[in-house]
N, C-alpha and C positions, 0 to 999 in steps of 0.2 A: 550224700548217701553212698555207702561203700558198695563198689561193684562186686557182684557175686561171681565166683569162679565158674567157668564152663565145666559142668559136671561130666559131660560126655568126653571132653578132651582129657580131663583129669583121670577118669576111669580108664581111658584107652592107654594112657601112659602107664598106669598101674598094671593093666593087662600085659603089656610088653615087658614090664619089670618082672612079673611072675613067670612069664614064658622063658625069659632069659635065665632067671635063677633056676628054673626047673630043668630046662633042656640044654642049656649052654654054659653050665658052671665050669666045665673043664676048659672050654674055649676061652672063656673070660679070664680064667686063671693063667692060661698061656699068654694072653694079651698083656696081662698085668706084669708077668715076668719078663716078656721079651719086647715090650714097647720101648723105644719107637721103631726097632728093627721089624717087628711084626705089628701092623696097625690096621688090619682088616678083619672083620667078623662076617663069616658066611652063614646065612640063615636059610634053612631048607623050607621052601614053601609048604611042603607036606606037614612039617612040624607045626606050622602056623595054623593050617587048615584043621588039624586034628586036636587043637588045643582047647578042649572042653567047649563050653557054651559060647564064649566069645570068638572062638577060632574062625568060624566061617565068615563072620563080619570083618575080622581083622584081615583075612586073606583077600576078601573082596575089596576092602579098602586099599590094600596094597596095589592091586591091579588098577583101580579106578583113580586113586588119589595118592600116588607114591610120594609126592613131595611132603605131604602132611605126615605120612607114615614114617618117613626117614626122620623128621623132626621129633615124632613121638618116641622113636627108638633111641635117638641121641639124648632126649630128655630122660628116658628111663635109665640109661647108663649113667648120666650125670647125677640125677636126683638120688638114685639108689646106690651111687658110688660102686658100681659093679666092676669097674676097672681101677685098680689101685696100683699106681706105678711105684717103682723102688724109692724114688725121691719124695713120694707123697703128693706130688703135684697132679693137678687135673689133666688127663691126656687130651691133646688137641689133634684134630685131623684123623679121627677114627673113621674108616670106611665101612659102611654097611652094605653087604652084598646079599642078594637073594638068588637062590638057585632052584632048579627043578620046578619051573613054572608048569601049570597044568597043560598048556598047549603052546605050540610054536606057530607064529604068524609068518606066512609066506611073504617075501619082500614085495611081490607084485600085488598082494592083497592088502597092503597097508593103505589105510584111508584116513581122512581128516579126523574121524572119530577116535582114532588111535593116538592123536597128539596129546602129549602130557600123561599118557597111560604107561604102565609098566608092561613091556612086552618081551617075548623071547623069539629070536630069529636065528636060523641056521644057514650057513653058507660057506663058500670057499674064499679064503683071504687072497685078494688079488693085488693089493697095493698097501704099502705102509710108508709113513713119513719117518724121518729121524725123530728120536725122543728129544723133546725140547722143553725148557722150563716155561710154565704159564703162570702169570701173576694172579694170585687169589686175594691178596690184601695189599693194596698199593698205598704207600706212605708218601705224602707230598709236603714240601716246605715252602712257605711264602717268604718274600724278602725281609719280613719282620722277624723271621725265625720260628713262626708258629707251625705246628705239625697238623696235617689233615689226613685222616685215614679213609680210604674208599674201598669197600668190598667189591670184588670183580666176579661177575658170573660168566657163564658161557657166552661166546659171541664177541662183539666189539669191545675193545678197551674203553672204559668210561672214565673221563677225568672229572673232578669236582668243578662246580660252577665258580667257586672261589674259596678263599680261606674260611674254614669253619669256626674260627675263633670269633666270639662276639666282639663287634666293634671294628674288626679288621676288614678293610675294603679291597685288599689285593685280590686280583682275579687270576693273574699269571703265577702258576705254582711250578715248582721243580720236583720231579719224581726222584725219590731216593731209593735206588735199587737195594742198597745194603740194609735198609730198614724194612723193606717190603718182604712179603712172604710169597714163595713160589712153590709150584708142584710140578712133577714130571708129567708131560702130556704127549700124546701121539694120536695121529689120525690113521684110521684103517678104512679100507674099502672092501666090502664083502660082496660076493656075487652069488646069485642063485645056483644051486646044484643043477647041472645039465640033465640029470636023469629024470627030473620032475617036469621037464618042458615038453610041450606038444609040437609036432611038426617043425615048422620053421621059426618058432618063437625065439626071440633073442633073450638071453638071460639079463635080468635087471640087477642093479647094484644099489647098495646103501652105504652111506658114509658114517663112520662111527668115531666118536671122541672117547678115548680112554685116558685115565689119569692115574697118577701115583704108581702103586705097585702092579697095576695092570699094563703099564707101559713097557714095551720092549721084550715081551715074553712070547710073541707069536711071529711067524714068518710067512711070506707069500707062499701059497700052496696048501697051507694048513686048513683043515676043515674045522670050523669053530662054531660054538653056540654063544650068542651074545644075549645077555639079559640086561635090560636097562630102560630108561625113560626115553620115549620118543619125543624129540624136540623139532620144531619147525624154525629154521633159520633163514633170514632174508639173504638172498644172493644178489650181489651187484655185478652186472656184466656190462662193461663199457659205459659205466655211469648210470645204467638203468637198473632199477630194483625189481 
């Protein structure tokens, strides 16, 4: 029996396709002309919220389930061929940014319910690391010459359990940096603005991971607004998690 497509997901990708064609035709044209030097699309939350009947649901879904929404937007761009590069190839590594969220969350008010949600925080930049490459697609080779590709997400670098080629039993693989794909990355630390604190309260901080064209554009002392997905990362101190 043939599996029926998920109508909700299909409809939502169609909604994003219509929104982008209606509201972001100019920006998509710029991306088509200037890719890969320009590779980020900024979408205003208010445009989403006001987008006819499905707008409110799309805006709510962005805040509650941003991972799915980003996939839907990427699917809309790919399936609708909304970005056409000069060489006719499909663009890779397009960044989707959302701005002007309806409210900002104070760093001290962040709770476990906010994990994996899309939030907006404001603060003063206190610390930055150097901009360094972070691997996003690692390519390995086994002693028999087979290649294994492992996608890398945020957090700890993950090596494959062994060669992915059927019938190959090699477990020890060599990472091939020249075949792997990297992206610029930087860590930021922002601190609450002092004017919002009461009495002897100490300002709290939040660590931010920024990648690609967001890296290296701000300096300590800048007052910034960060829009992004809140992640919980396990910290290891002296061997204890």
